[in-house]
C-alpha positions in Angstrom: -21.8 9.0 24.8 -18.4 9.7 25.9 -15.9 11.3 23.9 -12.5 11.7 23.8 -9.4 13.9 22.4 -6.3 12.6 21.4 -3.6 13.7 19.1 -3.2 10.4 17.5 -5.7 7.4 17.8 -4.1 3.7 17.0 -6.8 1.5 15.9 -5.2 -2.3 16.5 -2.7 -3.5 19.2 -1.0 -6.0 17.4 2.8 -5.5 15.8 2.4 -2.8 13.6 -0.1 -1.0 15.9 2.0 -1.4 18.9 5.0 -0.3 16.9 3.4 2.8 16.0 2.2 3.7 19.5 5.9 3.6 20.9 7.2 6.3 18.1 3.8 8.4 18.5 3.3 8.4 22.0 6.9 9.8 22.6 5.6 12.8 20.3 2.2 13.3 20.7 -0.7 12.3 23.2 -2.0 9.0 21.9 -4.6 6.2 22.2 -4.2 2.6 21.4 -8.0 1.2 20.5 -7.6 -2.6 20.3 -11.2 -5.2 20.3 -8.8 -7.9 22.0 -6.1 -7.6 24.9 -3.0 -6.3 22.9 -1.2 -9.7 23.7 -3.9 -11.6 22.3 -3.4 -10.1 18.8 -2.8 -12.2 15.7 0.8 -11.2 15.8 1.2 -13.5 18.5 0.9 -16.6 16.2 3.7 -15.9 13.6 6.3 -18.4 14.0 9.1 -18.4 11.7 11.3 -15.2 11.5 11.8 -11.6 10.8 14.3 -11.2 8.1 17.2 -8.9 7.4 20.2 -8.8 5.7 22.5 -8.8 8.6 25.0 -11.3 7.3 25.6 -12.7 10.7 26.0 -16.3 9.5 26.5 -16.0 5.4 27.2 -13.0 3.3 24.1 -11.2 2.6 23.2 -7.4 1.4 19.9 -5.1 1.5 19.8 -5.4 -2.4 19.7 -9.1 -2.5 16.8 -8.9 -0.2 14.9 -6.2 -2.1 15.6 -8.3 -5.6 13.9 -11.6 -3.7 11.0 -9.3 -2.4 10.5 -8.1 -5.9 10.9 -11.3 -7.7 8.8 -13.2 -4.9 5.6 -10.9 -5.3 5.9 -11.6 -9.5 6.8 -8.1 -10.1 3.8 -6.2 -8.3 5.9 -4.8 -6.0 6.0 -1.2 -5.9 9.9 -1.5 -5.8 10.5 1.9 -4.0 8.7 0.4 -1.2 10.7 -2.8 -1.1 13.8 -0.8 -1.0 12.5 0.9 1.7 11.6 -2.0 3.6 15.0 -3.8 2.9 17.1 -1.2 4.0 15.1 -0.4 7.0 15.2 -4.2 8.3 18.6 -4.3 9.8 17.5 -1.4 12.2 14.2 -2.8 12.7 15.9 -6.2 13.9 18.3 -4.7 16.0 15.3 -1.8 17.7 13.8 -5.3 18.7 17.2 -6.7 20.4 18.0 -3.7 21.8 14.2 -3.4 23.4 15.2 -7.1 24.9 13.7 -9.4 22.5 15.3 -12.9 22.8 16.6 -14.3 19.6 18.2 -17.3 18.9 22.1 -16.9 18.8 25.3 -17.9 17.1 28.3 -19.3 19.0 29.6 -16.2 18.7 26.7 -14.4 20.3 25.2 -12.8 17.3 21.6 -12.8 16.4 20.9 -16.5 14.5 19.7 -16.8 11.1 18.0 -19.3 8.9 16.9 -19.9 5.7 13.2 -19.1 4.3 11.4 -19.4 1.1 12.3 -17.0 -1.5 15.5 -15.5 0.1 18.3 -16.0 -1.9 22.1 -14.6 -2.1 22.7 -13.1 -5.3 19.6 -12.6 -6.8 18.4 -16.2 -6.9 21.6 -18.3 -6.9 20.9 -20.4 -3.8 19.3 -20.0 -0.8 20.6 -17.4 2.2 20.2 -17.6 5.8 18.3 -14.1 6.2 15.8 -15.1 8.8 16.3 -13.9 12.7 14.1 -15.8 14.7 13.4 -17.0 18.7 12.9 -20.7 18.1 9.3 -21.2 16.2 7.9 -18.4 18.4 9.0 -15.2 17.1 5.8 -13.5 16.5 4.7 -14.1 20.1 8.2 -12.3 21.3 7.5 -9.3 19.3 4.3 -8.7 20.3 5.4 -9.6 24.1 8.0 -7.2 23.6 6.8 -4.4 22.0 3.9 -4.6 24.5 6.4 -4.4 27.6 7.7 -1.3 25.7 4.3 0.6 25.7 3.6 -0.4 29.5 6.8 1.3 30.1 6.3 4.2 28.0 2.8 4.9 29.7 1.1 4.5 26.2 -2.7 4.6 26.6 -4.7 1.4 25.9 -8.7 1.2 25.0 -8.7 -2.7 25.5 -12.0 -4.3 23.9 -13.3 -1.0 22.1 -14.6 -2.2 18.8 -14.2 0.9 16.3 -17.2 0.7 14.0 -16.4 3.8 11.7 -14.0 6.1 10.4 -15.2 10.2 10.6 -14.0 11.9 7.7 -14.7 15.7 6.7 -16.0 14.7 3.2 -18.6 12.1 2.2 -16.7 9.8 0.2 -19.2 7.5 -0.3 -21.5 9.8 -2.4 -21.6 9.6 -6.5 -20.5 13.2 -6.4 -16.4 12.8 -5.4 -14.2 15.5 -3.9 -11.8 17.1 -7.0 -9.1 15.9 -7.3 -6.3 17.3 -5.2 -9.3 18.7 -2.8 -8.2 18.2 0.9 -10.2 15.3 2.8 -9.2 15.2 6.5 -10.0 12.5 9.0 -11.7 13.5 12.3 -11.8 10.6 14.6 -13.1 7.1 14.9 -16.5 5.9 16.7 -15.9 2.7 18.9 -18.0 0.4 20.7 -16.9 -0.8 24.7 -17.6 -4.4 25.0 -17.7 -4.2 28.5 -21.0 -1.6 28.6 -22.0 -1.9 25.4 -21.7 2.0 25.2 -20.3 3.8 22.1 -17.3 6.1 22.4 -16.3 9.1 20.2 -12.6 9.7 19.7 -11.8 12.8 18.1 -8.2 12.7 16.8 -6.0 14.7 14.9 -4.3 11.5 13.3 -6.0 8.2 13.1 -3.5 5.0 12.3 -5.5 1.5 11.1 -3.4 -1.1 12.5 -6.5 -4.0 12.4 -4.7 -7.1 10.6 -5.8 -9.4 8.1 -8.9 -11.1 6.7 -8.7 -14.6 6.6 -11.8 -15.7 8.2 -12.8 -14.8 4.6 -11.9 -18.5 4.1 -12.9 -22.0 6.0 -9.5 -23.5 6.0 -7.5 -20.7 7.7 -4.2 -20.1 9.8 -6.2 -16.6 11.2 -7.5 -16.5 14.5 -11.4 -16.1 14.5 -10.9 -12.3 15.5 -9.4 -12.0 11.8 -12.5 -10.6 10.0 -10.8 -7.2 7.9 -12.4 -4.8 10.2 -10.2 -1.7 9.2 -9.9 -2.9 5.3 -14.0 -2.9 5.6 -14.4 0.4 7.3 -12.1 1.7 4.6 -14.2 0.5 2.1 -17.6 1.8 3.4 -16.2 5.3 4.2 -15.3 5.5 0.3 -11.9 4.9 0.7 -10.5 2.6 -2.3 -8.6 -1.4 -1.6 -5.8 -2.4 -3.7 -4.8 -5.7 -4.7 -7.6 -7.6 -2.7 -7.7 -10.4 -5.2 -4.1 -11.6 -4.0 -4.6 -13.6 -1.2 -1.7 -15.9 0.1 -1.8 -19.8 1.1 0.5 -21.0 3.2 1.7 -24.5 2.2 1.8 -26.0 5.8 -1.3 -25.8 7.0 -2.6 -28.8 9.7 -4.6 -30.9 6.8 -8.0 -30.8 7.8 -7.7 -27.8 10.2 -5.6 -24.9 8.6 -3.3 -24.5 11.7 0.0 -23.3 10.7 3.3 -25.1 10.7 5.8 -22.6 10.1 8.1 -22.5 7.0 11.1 -22.5 9.5 10.7 -26.2 9.7 11.4 -26.3 5.8 14.3 -24.2 6.5 15.7 -26.0 9.2 15.6 -29.5 6.7 11.9 -30.6 6.5 10.8 -31.9 3.3 7.7 -32.3 1.3 6.5 -35.4 0.1 3.8 -37.3 -1.5 2.1 -40.7 -1.3 4.9 -42.1 -3.3 7.8 -41.0 -0.9 8.7 -38.5 -3.6 10.3 -35.0 -2.7 8.2 -33.9 -5.2 9.3 -30.0 -5.5 12.5 -31.0 -7.0 10.3 -31.4 -10.0 8.8 -27.7 -9.8 11.7 -25.4 -7.8 14.8 -27.3 -8.9 17.1 -24.6 -7.4 15.4 -24.3 -3.7 13.0 -27.0 -4.0 10.9 -26.8 -0.5 12.1 -23.4 -0.2 10.3 -21.9 -3.0 8.3 -18.9 -2.5 5.0 -20.2 -1.0 2.8 -19.5 -4.0 4.6 -21.8 -5.9 4.9 -24.5 -3.6 1.2 -24.3 -2.5 0.1 -25.0 -6.2 2.5 -27.6 -6.1 1.3 -29.5 -3.3 -2.5 -29.0 -4.5 -1.5 -30.5 -8.0 0.1 -33.4 -6.4 -3.5 -33.8 -4.8 -5.2 -33.3 -8.0 -3.3 -35.3 -10.3 -3.6 -38.7 -7.7 -0.8 -38.2 -5.5 -2.2 -37.2 -2.4 -1.8 -39.3 1.1 -4.3 -40.5 3.6 -7.6 -42.5 2.9 -9.1 -39.6 0.8 -5.4 -38.6 -0.9 -6.4 -34.8 0.0 -3.1 -33.9 2.1 0.6 -34.5 1.4 3.3 -35.5 3.9 5.9 -32.8 5.9 9.0 -35.3 7.0 10.8 -34.0 9.6 12.0 -37.7 10.6 15.6 -37.7 8.8 16.4 -34.5 11.4 17.9 -34.7 14.6 15.3 -34.8 17.8 17.5 -32.7 19.8 17.8 -30.2 16.6 13.9 -30.2 16.2 13.3 -29.8 19.6 15.9 -26.3 19.7 14.2 -25.0 16.9 11.2 -25.7 16.4 9.4 -26.7 19.5 5.9 -25.5 19.0 5.6 -27.2 15.5 6.2 -30.1 17.2 4.1 -29.6 19.9 1.3 -28.9 17.5 1.4 -32.0 15.6 1.2 -34.0 18.7 -1.6 -32.0 20.3 -3.6 -31.7 16.9 -3.2 -34.6 14.7 -1.9 -37.0 17.6 1.4 -37.6 15.4 4.9 -37.7 16.5 7.3 -35.7 14.4 10.3 -37.5 15.1 9.0 -40.7 13.7 6.4 -39.9 11.3 5.5 -37.1 8.5 3.1 -34.9 9.3 -0.2 -34.3 7.1 -0.3 -30.7 5.7 -2.2 -29.1 2.9 -2.5 -25.2 1.9 -4.4 -23.1 4.6 -5.6 -19.5 3.6 -2.7 -17.2 5.3 -2.0 -13.6 4.5 -3.7 -10.7 2.4 -1.6 -9.2 0.2 -4.0 -6.4 -0.7 -5.7 -3.6 2.0 -5.4 -0.3 2.4 -3.4 1.3 -0.1 -0.5 4.1 1.2 2.6 6.0 0.4 5.5 4.7 1.9 5.2 7.3 4.7 1.7 5.0 5.7 -0.5 8.1 4.3 -3.8 6.2 3.1 -4.7 7.1 0.0 -8.1 7.7 -1.7 -6.8 7.8 -5.2 -3.9 7.0 -7.0 -2.3 9.9 -6.1 -4.7 11.9 -3.4 -4.1 11.2 0.5 -6.6 11.5 3.3 -5.2 13.8 5.4 -4.1 12.3 9.0 -5.4 8.8 8.1 -2.4 6.3 8.1 -2.1 2.5 8.0 0.5 -0.2 8.4 0.4 -4.1 8.8 -1.7 -6.5 7.2 -4.3 -4.1 7.0 -2.5 -1.8 4.4 -1.2 -2.4 1.0 1.8 -0.4 0.6 2.7 -3.2 -1.7 5.9 -4.5 -0.5 4.2 -7.9 -1.0 2.9 -7.4 -4.6 1.1 -10.7 -5.4 3.1 -12.9 -3.2 4.6 -12.2 0.4 7.6 -13.8 1.2 8.1 -15.4 4.6 9.2 -13.7 7.3 8.6 -10.5 5.4 5.0 -9.9 7.5 6.7 -9.4 10.7 9.5 -7.2 8.7 6.6 -5.5 7.4 4.7 -4.2 10.7 7.8 -3.0 12.4 9.1 -0.7 9.8 5.9 0.5 8.4 4.5 0.8 11.9 7.5 2.8 13.0 6.9 5.1 10.0 3.1 5.1 10.8 3.6 6.5 13.9 6.2 8.9 13.4 4.1 10.2 10.4 1.1 10.6 12.7 2.5 12.6 15.1 4.2 14.6 12.8 1.1 15.1 11.0 -0.6 16.0 14.5 2.0 18.6 15.5 1.0 20.7 12.6 -2.5 20.4 12.5 -5.4 21.2 14.3 -8.1 18.1 15.0 -11.4 18.9 13.6 -14.3 19.3 15.2 -16.5 15.8 14.7 -19.4 15.9 12.3 -23.0 16.5 13.1 -24.5 12.9 14.5 -21.1 11.0 14.5 -22.4 7.8 16.0 -25.8 8.2 14.1 -24.8 5.2 11.6 -23.4 3.0 13.9 -26.2 3.1 16.5 -28.7 2.6 13.6 -26.8 -0.9 12.5 -26.4 -2.2 16.0 -29.8 -1.6 16.8 -31.1 -2.9 13.5 -29.5 -6.2 14.3 -29.8 -6.7 18.1 -33.4 -5.3 17.6 -34.5 -7.7 14.5 -36.7 -10.6 14.7 -35.3 -14.3 14.7 -33.9 -14.0 11.0 -30.9 -15.5 9.3 -28.6 -17.0 12.0 -25.0 -15.3 11.8 -23.1 -18.9 12.1 -25.3 -20.3 9.5 -24.1 -17.4 6.9 -20.7 -17.2 8.1 -20.0 -21.2 7.2 -21.7 -20.9 3.8 -19.9 -17.9 2.9 -16.1 -19.6 4.3 -17.0 -23.0 2.3 -17.9 -21.1 -0.8 -14.7 -19.2 -0.9 -12.7 -22.6 -0.2 -14.5 -24.3 -3.0 -14.3 -21.5 -5.6 -11.5 -19.0 -4.8 -9.0 -20.8 -3.2 -5.5 -21.9 -4.8 -6.8 -22.6 -7.9 -9.7 -20.4 -9.9 -11.8 -20.4 -13.0 -14.5 -17.9 -14.4 -16.8 -20.5 -13.7 -15.3 -21.1 -10.1 -15.2 -17.3 -9.1 -18.9 -16.5 -11.0 -20.1 -19.3 -8.8 -18.5 -17.5 -5.7 -19.8 -13.9 -6.6 -23.5 -15.1 -6.7 -23.5 -17.1 -3.6 -22.0 -13.8 -1.8 -24.2 -11.9 -3.1 -26.8 -13.6 -2.0 -25.5 -13.8 1.5 -25.3 -10.1 1.4 -28.9 -10.2 0.5 -29.9 -12.5 3.4 -27.8 -10.7 5.8 -30.2 -7.9 5.9 -32.5 -10.2 7.5 -30.0 -11.7 10.2 -31.2 -11.2 14.0 -29.1 -12.2 17.5 -30.6 -14.0 20.4 -28.8 -11.9 23.0 -30.2 -8.6 23.1 -28.2 -7.7 25.9 -25.3 -4.9 26.1 -22.5 -6.6 28.1 -19.8 -8.5 26.5 -22.5 -9.2 23.6 -20.4 -11.3 21.6 -23.6 -12.4 19.4 -23.8 -8.8 17.9 -19.9 -9.0 17.7 -20.0 -11.6 15.3 -23.2 -10.5 13.2 -20.9 -7.3 12.5 -17.9 -9.0 11.6 -19.5 -11.0 9.2 -20.6 -8.0 7.4 -16.9 -7.2 7.2 -16.2 -10.6 5.9 -19.0 -10.3 3.0 -17.9 -6.9 1.6 -14.2 -8.1 1.7 -15.3 -11.5 0.0 -17.3 -9.6 -2.8 -14.2 -7.4 -3.5 -11.8 -10.2 -3.6 -13.6 -12.5 -6.0 -14.9 -9.2 -8.4 -11.2 -8.5 -8.8 -10.1 -12.1 -9.1 -13.0 -12.0 -12.0 -11.2 -9.3 -13.8 -7.8 -10.1 -13.4 -7.7 -12.5 -16.3 -4.2 -14.0 -15.7 -2.1 -15.8 -13.1 0.5 -14.0 -11.1 1.6 -14.7 -7.4 -1.8 -15.9 -5.3 -3.7 -15.5 -7.9 -4.1 -18.3 -10.0 -6.5 -18.7 -12.9 -6.5 -22.0 -14.7 -8.6 -20.6 -17.7 -5.6 -18.0 -17.7 -2.2 -19.8 -16.6 0.2 -17.5 -18.0 1.0 -13.7 -16.4 0.1 -11.1 -18.7 2.4 -8.0 -18.3 1.0 -6.6 -21.2 -2.7 -6.8 -19.6 -2.1 -6.7 -16.1 1.0 -5.1 -14.8 -1.4 -2.7 -12.8 -2.7 -2.7 -9.4 -6.6 -3.3 -8.8 -8.2 -0.4 -7.0 -11.4 -1.5 -5.7 -14.2 1.3 -4.7 -17.9 0.3 -3.2 -20.0 3.0 -5.2 -23.7 3.7 -4.6 -26.0 1.4 -6.8 -29.3 2.1 -8.4 -30.8 -0.4 -5.9 -29.6 1.8 -2.8 -26.9 -1.0 -2.1 -23.3 -0.5 -3.5 -21.3 -1.9 -6.4 -17.6 -2.5 -6.5 -16.0 -0.5 -9.6 -12.3 -1.2 -10.3 -9.8 1.3 -11.1 -6.1 0.7 -12.2 -2.8 1.9 -10.4 0.8 1.9 -11.8 3.3 -0.3 -10.2 6.3 1.8 -9.2 9.3 -0.3 -11.1 12.9 1.4 -10.0 15.6 -1.1 -11.1 14.2 -4.6 -11.4 12.1 -5.4 -14.9 9.8 -8.0 -14.8 10.8 -11.5 -16.2 10.1 -15.3 -15.6 10.4 -16.4 -12.2 12.6 -19.3 -12.2 13.7 -21.0 -8.7 
């Protein structure tokens, strides 16, 4: 078993991880661990843009951006974090430009900007051009640019190393918790090398979690197969809380039946959503900004059109995204990937035919709670020394209960940068801890249990049941009944998971084994999502309860903090706590668009 020593270990090589690596590697000895080759990370699938109030095309400022973020998040946004993100957005875009990212340009040579859902001028007056973009492959360009810079700066990568445990110097999984204010520190991580099956120990003064989201909890999702919530689940299993996990965003325009994403950039360029009657139905739901309303509103509106019988197709189970009124040259210049996806996956020619679309699970607003310096919280106030998180795995709560489009690529750059700086600063001020006794015992035991089990439950069957259950009972619309059914199924699947077996008993590139581990993570996170959704008896942002259709600020204006605590049967149970929302200047008000 090899042991590696670093000042900073970054887990995940997507946008947040590599942005953190650029900062920390300039200040401290840094390693980046990724279960994928870095340029295969899911940041590369982000299409539409990265927002910043550059005012290159129209008047704009960071305060309007902050307001839109807070209002778009249905006032569950921590406003101090939103202010940081909106202020630092401009430098974040310019940093990428200086690194060589090929943004689209105005005729004058400035970075071009376009409209995106929920982004407005003058506190909601009308849509504004705020999204900086590189055609409809902005995330791909960001990922490539950051990777090139990491290579240039000789960042050390451990590719196809799957982190399976976070090592702390205190047992936060025990019933007896460290006292409030008592120091708790990270000592390192345990990783599994895919190529050999060997276990590696990484001793580090600072650890940054940047492992991305958990969209594979659902069947219909824009997320890649690898988005299994690894960092979130590891934090939960280590005794740390997860914040606001009930809030999951369903992107309005996934290819019908497939979930493959068509960027909001299409609507930013003038595409229109239509029902079976040809009606531009968003005029009824959001009369001011119509198709560019925030994603939670558009997704519910689309689902409602289908439920009320105005869906399209033989089964009337989707609506149409209409680009046919736009100039073909304009579409090809601004949206080349979107048009190609429609042709490739549905056989649709978007110049002449509308594209079938329906909401798809897209983004987890919740995650590992952090401060605005990216420090991971173990309670409402106490941090874990040396442990940081950024990107979709984290919840600094700039997205509240609904993320605005283009704020995700901004989030990974602003808070990825902050995480890297904070991690390096912590490492400079502290000595690394010794690894605890038997640091890999839990990981080795779990892998051996799965690998050596006799033929039992099939991973693929359990995963399919989980995903279909979450799609049916915890998607755009939720009720007490549907969520209770989901929880019962998830609990049953967690019991059956103890009897899983894999066909591949080997060590080299054992993807059967890894998918079994990932399923365990998904089951843990699905339980947290459903328990949080059952407890939140209101509708807010991406969480819509048909039995409680109104937002309830008196009863639920707080963040949900979920912990996995020891249960009497030897398993764990999810307990919920509350964390106050930080309000600085914008009091909750009705969302009108």
